[in-house]
Each structure stands twice: as C-alpha cells, then as structure tokens.
N, C-alpha and C positions, 0 to 999 in steps of 0.2 A: 839196068844200066849202072855202072860203077860210079861212086862219088868222085866228082872232078875237083881237084885241088889246083889252084893257081898260086905259084910261089915266085915272088918278085924279090930279087936281091942282086946287087951289082957284083957279088962274089958267088954267084949261084953254082959255079963249077966246083967250089970247095964243099958244097953241100950235097954232092952226088950220093954219098952213102945214106944220107937221110932220105933222099928221093927214092933210092932203091928199096929202102926199108918200107916206105909207104906203098910202093908198087907191089912188094911182096905181100902186103896186107890186103891187096885188092883195090887200092885207090888208083885212079888215073891222075897223073901229076903233069901239069904244064909249067915249065920253068921259063922265066924271063929275067933279064938283067937291068931293065929300066922301066920307069913309070909310064912313058909315052906309049911303048908297045903294049903295056898292060892295059891301058885305057882302050886302045884300039882292039885288043883281043876280046875283052868282055863285051864290046859292042857287037861282036860277030859270033861268039859262042858262049853258051851258058856255063857258069862255074858255080859250085856249091859253097866254096869257102876260099878265102884269100889269105895267104901269109905275106906280109909286106914289111920289107926292111925300112927302118926309119931314116937311116943315113945313106942316101944315094946321090951321086953327082947328077947334075941336070935337074930334072923334075924330082924334088925331094919326096921322101915318104909321106910327109904331112900334106904336101900339095897333091900327090897322087891319091891319097885317101879322100881328100875333098872332092876331086873329080869323080872318083868311083861312087862315093855316096850321093853325089848329085844325079848320076845316071841310074844307079841301082842301090837305093838306100837299104834294101832288105838283105843284101849279101853280107854275111858275117865276115869281118876283117880282123885278123889277129896281127897286131903290130909286133915286130921283132926288132929290138933295139939294144945298142950297147950302153946307152945313156940312161941313168936313173935321175936325170935332172927333172925337178918337179914341174917346171914350166912346160917341158915337152910332154910329160904325162898328162898334165891338165889339158893341153891343147888337143892331144890325141883322144882323150876321153870325151872332151867337148865335141869332137867330130864324130862321136858315136862308134868308136872301135868296140868290138865285141870282147876282146881280151888282149893282153900283151904278154910277151915273153922277153926275158933278158938273155942276151948272148953271153957265153956260148950256149946253144940249145942242144938237147940230146933227142934222139928219135922218140923216146917215150913221152917227152913233153909235147912234141908235135902231135903224136897219136892221141894223147889225152885231150889236147885242145880241140881236135877234130870231133872226138866223141862228145865232148862237153857242148859244143856248138850245134852239132848235127844229130846226135843220137840221144841227147839227154832226155827228150820227151819219151822216146821208146823205152829207154832204160828206167826212167821214173815210172812209166806205166807198168812195166814188168815187175818192178819192185813193189809198187802199190798193190797190184793184183795178188802177188805172192803173200804180202803182209796181211791183206784183208782175208785171204783164205785161212790163214792161221787164226786171225781174230774172229772170223765167222764162227768157228767151232766154239771158241771161248764164250762169245756173246750168246750163242744158242744154248749152251749148257747152263748159263746163268739166268735165262729168261724164266720168269715165274710170276704169277699174280700175287704171290706172297712177299715180294720184295718190299723194302722200305722206300720212301720217296727219294732219299739220297742215293739208293742203289739204282732206282729208275733214272735219276738225273745222270748218273755215271754212264749208264747204257745209252741214254739219249745223246750225250756228248760224243760218245764213240761212233754212233750211227751218223751223226752230223759230220764228224771228221771224215769218215769213209765216204759219205755222199759227196763231199767236196773234193776229196782226193781222187775218187774214181771218175768224177766228171771231167778230169783232165786226160783220161784215157779213152781209147776206142774199143775197149773190151765190153761189148754190149751184153755178153753172157754174164759177166761178173756184175754188171750194173743191175741186171734182172734179178740175180741172186740177192743183192742188197735190197732191192725193192721188196722182194718177198719177205726178207728178214724184218724190214721195217713194218710191213703189214702184220706179221706175227707179233712183233713187239707191241704194236698199237692195240691189237686185240687183247693181249694180256694186260696192258696198261689200262684199258677200258674196264676190264674186270676188277683191277686193283682200285680204280676210282669208284666204281659202282658199289663195291663191297665196303669201302671205308669212308665215302664222301660225307655222309651225315655225321659220323664221329669226328671227322676233321673239322667240320664247321662248329660243332659243339665245343671242341677243345680250344679252338681259336689260337691264342698266342702260346698255348702249352704244347702245340705240335713241334716236332723237331725241325720243321720247315715253315716258311712263311706263306701266307695266302694274300689275296688281293686286299682284304680288310685289315691285315696285320703288318704288311710289309713296310709301310711308312713309319709306323710307331717303332718297329724293331730295328729298322735300318737307317732311315733318313733322320728321324728326330734326334738320335744320339750324336750325330755329327754337326748339328746346328750350333754355331757359336758366333761370337763377334770377332774372332781372330782372322777368319778368311771366309769368303763367300762360297756357297754351294750352288752349283748349276745343276738342277734336276731336269734332265731332258727326257721327255717321254715321247717316243716315236710310235704312234698308233700302228698296231698290227705288225710289230717287229718280232720276227722269230729268232731263235738262237743262231741258226745258220746265217741269217741276215746280219745279226750283230757281228759274227766272225768276219763277214765281208767288210763291214764298216771298220772293224778293228785294224785291218790291214792298212786302210787309208789314214787311220788316226796315229799310227805308230811314230811318225816323225814329230808329233806334237804332244802326245799324251802317253803316260806310262800307266798300264793297267795294274791296279793294286789288287783287285779281286774280280772274279766273274763267276756267277752261278745262276740259278733260276729260283723263281718262286712259283706257286701254283695259282693260276687264275681260277676264280670261281666260275660256276655255270649259271647261265649261259656265258660262254667265253666270247662275249661281244662288248663293245664299248659302253653301251647303255647300262649294263649291270656291273661289269668288271671295273671300269674306271670310276664310276660314281662310288663304288664300294671302296676302292683304293683311296680316293680323296676324302671320303667321309670317315674311314676307319670303322665302318659298320657294314653289315650285310644288307641287301636290298630291302627286305621287309622291315628291318630296324630303321633304315633311313625313312621309309614311308611313314613309320609310326612316330619317330622323333622329329623329323623335319618334313611334314606333309607338303609344305609349300615348295620344297626343293625336289620332290620326287615327281617325275613325269611318267605317267602310266604307259604301258605298252601300246594301248590303242589310241593314244593321243597323237595329234598331228604336230605338236610342238617339237622343237629340237630337244632331244632327250638328255643331252649333256650340257644344257645351258646354265646349270646351277652348280657346276663342279667347283668353281672358285669359292662360292659361298660355303659349300660343304667343307672345303679345305680350311677355310677361315675358322669355322666352328670346331673342326678337328684340332687345329693348333691350340685354340683356346682351352678346349677340354683337358688337354694334357700340359697346360702351363707353358706352352711354347709361343708366347706372344711376341714373335719376332717380326720385324719388317720383311716383307717379301714382294717380289714382282711376279706377275703372272701374264704370260703371253701365249696366245694360240695362233700358230702360223698356218694359214690356209692357202697362202700364195707366195710367190717369189718376192714380190714388192714388199710385203710386210716382213718377210724374213730379212731383207736388206735393211729395213728400218731398225730392227733390233740391234744391229751393229752400232747404231748411233747411241743406243742406250747403255753400251758397255761400261762407260765410266760410272754411271749411276749403279749398275749391277755390281760392280766391284766393291761398292760401299754398302751393299745390301746382303744380309746374311743368307737369304734364300731366294733363288731365282728359278721359277718354274716355267719351262718352255715346252709347249706341246707342238709336235710336228705331225701333220695328217697326211703327208705325201704318200707313204706306203699303203695306207688304207685306201686312199683315192686311186692309187695305181691298181690295187687288187680289184676294185669295182670297175674301173675303166677297162681292165684287161678282159672282163666278161662282156662288156657292152660294145667295145670298139674293136672291130675285126683286125685292124692293123696291129694294135697292141696285143691282141690275143695271139696272133701269129708270132710276134716278137717275144712273148713270154710263154711259149708253148711247153716248156718244162721248167723244173726248179732251177736248173743251172742258168738258163736264159733269164729267168726272173731275178735271180741274184745278180746277174750282170747288169740288168736295168737299174736295180737298186744301187749298185756300186757307181754306175754312171751318173745317176741323180746326185748321189752324195758328193761325188767329185766336183760338181758344178753348183753345189747348193750353198745358200747363205749360212747353213749350219756349219759346214766345214770352214767357212770364212770366220765364223765366230770362234771355232776351236783354235784356228790359227792365231786369232787375236789374243786368246788366253795363254798361248805358249809363252813361258817365261814368267808368268804371274803366279801368285799363291792363291790356289783355289782347289776345290774338289768338284769333279764332274761326275755325275751319275747318269748313265744311259740305260733306259729300261723301256718297258711297254706296258700296255694293259692286257693284251692277249696276243696270240699268234694267229696262224691260219694254216689251212691244209688244202692240197690239190685234190679235188673230189673225182671219183670214178664210178662208184657202184651205186645204182639207184635203189631206193627202198620205197615201196608203195605205202601211201597213207591216205586216209580219207578224213575230211573235216568240213565244218560248215563255212559259210562265207566270212565269218569273223576270225577264223584261224589265222595266226601270224604267218608272215610270208617267208621268214628266214629258211634257208635250205638245210641247215644243220640242226635246228631245233624248232619245235612247234609249241605254241600255246593255244589251247582251244578246248571246246566242250565236245564230248562224245567222239574223241579221236579214235579212228580204227586203223590198226596196224598189226603186224606180226610181232608179238612181244619178244620173240627171239632176235629180232632185227634191230631193236632200239632199247634205250634205257628210259623208263618212264617213271615219273613222280606224280602220283594221283593227287597228293596233297602238297601244294607248293610250299606251305609253311614248314614242311619237314626239312627243306633245304633253304629256309629263310628267304623265300621269294614271295612277292605280293601276289594276291589273287586278282585276276581281272574280273572274274565272276565267281559265284559260289561253286560252280561245278568245273571250273577251268583246271586243266592239268598240263604238265610239261612233259615233253618227250624229246630225247636227244639222240643224234646219230653218233655212231662209233667209227673208228678208223677213217677211211676215205669215203664213207657212205654219204648219200644225200637224199632228202625226201622229195618224192614226186607224186603228184595226184594221178589217179588212173586216167582221167580225161586228158587227151592229147599226150599220152605217156611218152611215146617215142620222140615226139617233137621236143618236149622239154628235156628229155635225157640227152638228145643230141646237142641241144643248145648249152646245157650247163655242165656236161661232162668235161673234165680236164680244166675247169675253172678253179679259182682260188676263193675259198669260202671260210667262214669261221662261225663259232657258236656251239660246236659239239665237243666230243670227248676224243682227244688225241694228244700225244706228246707235243706235237707242233703247236697246237692251240693253247694248251694249258700250262706247259712248262716255259715260263716267260723269262727272257734274259734280264739280268740285273748286274751291271758292271760299274765298278767304282774306279775312277781314274784321277790322275793329277797331271797338270801341265809339266812338261820337261823344262 
C-alpha cells in the first residue's frame, strides 16, 4: 500500500506540480484547501503524513493542527508557512509539529521531509547495518589475547556502540553476527585476563590502566580541593552501555569532560570490588590491615557495611583529610532526602553517593517473572534503566547542580553479563552460591571451562579455609550443580549476573562531568 500524504493549503491548486511530482514517486496524495475538511477526512481515512499551511482563512493552520493532534497525536505534521515570526514557530513547535518548511517550497524539500519522517528508521537501519559490516571486519582482524588493556577498551567501546545502534534495527541476522563477535571477543579477553591478571595486581599503580584498588588514588584524589565540590556517584552494577544510556539523559545538564573504563578486580562483585576501591587495597590486604572491617565470605553480616570506614582510612593514609559526606541510597524516599542536603554538599569538598537501584534490578529481574519478561534482552534492560533514571532523585540532583561549579564523577564497582551457557561443577555444602564464581574445597569441574586459582593469595584474596580455592566463569557461562541440572539451567539462563570474567563485568565506566 503506497504512503498516503494529506496536503492542506488554501492555494492547493497552485501546488499541482508538487503533487504530480510526489505521485510520480509512488505516493498517494490527498489535497484539501481548508482545515475543517481536513479534520473530517482524517476521521474517515488513514493518512501517513500531513503537510499543513499555517496561514489559511477560516480555521487557521495552528487551530487545525491542534484538532489533528487531539484526534491523532502520532501522525507527523509538517507546517508550511510564509512567516518566520518567532511566536508562530514557538506555538507550532509547542503543538508538536514534526517539522516545518518556509514557502516557497520545492518538490525536493517535500520529498526529503517525507523520507525524514517516515523512512528515517529504515534508512538509519540500512546505514547502521552497512557500517557495522565494514567495522566487523576491522574488529575481527584486531582481536587477539595479546592486546593491551587500552586496545581492549577501544574494542569494547566499539562493540557497545554497535550493540546500541543495531538494537534500533530489525535486522536479526546482523544482530546475531554481533552477538557472535562479542562472544569471540569475550573469550579472547578472558585469555588476556588469565594470562596477565597476577602481574596486573603486583604492578598496581604502575599499570597503564587503573584497577579497583588504584582508581580513587589516581583519579579522584587529585581533583579534591576547596575550590569546588566533587560529587562522586557510584551506581552499583553499572555497565558501560548503561552509562551511555544515562549520558543521553544528562546532556541538557552536564558536559562530559572524559569517559573511559578501569578494570574491576576478581571476583567482579560488590563485596570484593567496592571494598577494594574504597580501601585502596586488595581484599587480602584489607583483611590483614583492617581485620575489623573485612567481612568474610561465609559471614551472614552485610559485607559492605564498613566501606565508609575504609574510605576514611584511605583518605588519611594519603594525606587527604578533607571533609566529605557519604550517602547510600537504597530507596526513593532517601534519594529525595539527599536533595535537601545539597546546600551542605556544595560547601563540602567530597560527596560520595552510592545508588543500588541497578544492582537491585538485576536481582529482581531473576526472581520476579514480570520483570524478567520486561528485561528479556539487553536492549530492554537498558530501556528499564533509562526509565528509572528519568524518574529518579538522582536526575533531580543533577538538575539542581546545573549552573553550579562542581565536578561530577559517575562510575561503578563492577558490571554484569547476561548468562546463557551452563558449566557443570561439584562442591560441598559450604561452597559459595554465586553463579559466576565459586569458593570452596575440592571443587570438581572441567579446567578447560573455567579459570581456577588454587591459592587465593596469588590474587590477593583471603582464604576461607586452608584448602579453599576460587574458580571463575568466562564469557556468558554460569556454574550449575549436576543435581537438578535442567531445572537450574532453565531458571537461570538469560538472567543478569556478575562475578566472573568478561568485558561487561570487568571494564567499568568512569566518567567525569561538569554542570553546564
């Protein structure tokens, strides 16, 4: 069925050449010379796009526009006007016109307006698909376990970009190619991590990149001063693609000064990664230096209950005895309370705010069937995160900072990955429960299917018992016990988990912004 165009102009007879041009291009064109007939027409037959003259006798263009939008708000309306008066343009835009053209118009302008409104998604999809096909070859040629961290970061950013671009298209074949390329990249990234991880930990701040235990000293501490406040916002479980979603919502209020990643330590979970970040130490070092602040894996206590004290000690060790505020937001009401503290925060050099929503969403999307269906792929999950942020107290805080002198840092402690492939493992009743890593004695698994550390001290992790070892999943794998294997696989497959080795979990976004 051809695209149907409704063109309303009191001098429509003078536009006959334009109408014939569109008809020759395959469009069906309905022409009318007044707004009243136009409103009656769209009540009785569907149209795809409307061109509307702004200056008409009787029912004016703006009045016609208002009636059309009341009846059919989704029909794109292009206003055609002789006037460049700002008031008229403001009123038309406020009435949600899709575009406007200034008379006299030529056929090419009309054709472009139609394509822009009705065919832009298809054209963008074709362009994205074609562009990714070219990039696919380049990324594939560059994939190697011998890359540097910065080279891996560049590849990961490209894959995130194309994941978000291709999510706008209907080309399922190209999306599958991208998924396969991400799987290949994650396999090679895992080999890169396994080969170099112990050396990375030993080098610490000498690495060309930052890790959980070095990132604050190298990035946050140097910007702390009394001239302006720093808002350090840590969103638990925030991946780089999630940050790109938030960035779109932040653009009216904040300017991005820099964005890159740092490497989360293993296990890539809050208990280890965030405690390490706020202590400036690796887990076994925390346990040794601050035994009262380290909560062991088998404890029933909340494992991040001492992170503020760890941060306090960290600042003192490096001579950063600055005043700071610390708030952990676990619900909407507390998030709203923080807005009342803003005047105090503006007079405080450092303000640490932790948001747990995305982490809670990842857990809830496993346990609650409705959320699981709503977040059944990464694009849907990103959409949920964007919707939360749009209505969150955090965005209200950002809006309140607009126009003020401050630095805003948005980061996380680790990311997450959608799991698909089950890996069998056996362990005793004391083995840890996380799906992406296990701690236990006498763990039985295929060594080809996981990364194991027999001596936790080698990667600066505390021992729960003398014979305990760690084992980590790669890519999108997850551990499953042989008992009730199929039941657990069906329950956990396609859920969002963290703790293992993947770009999504370990390459953590770190963005520095300033209010506009």
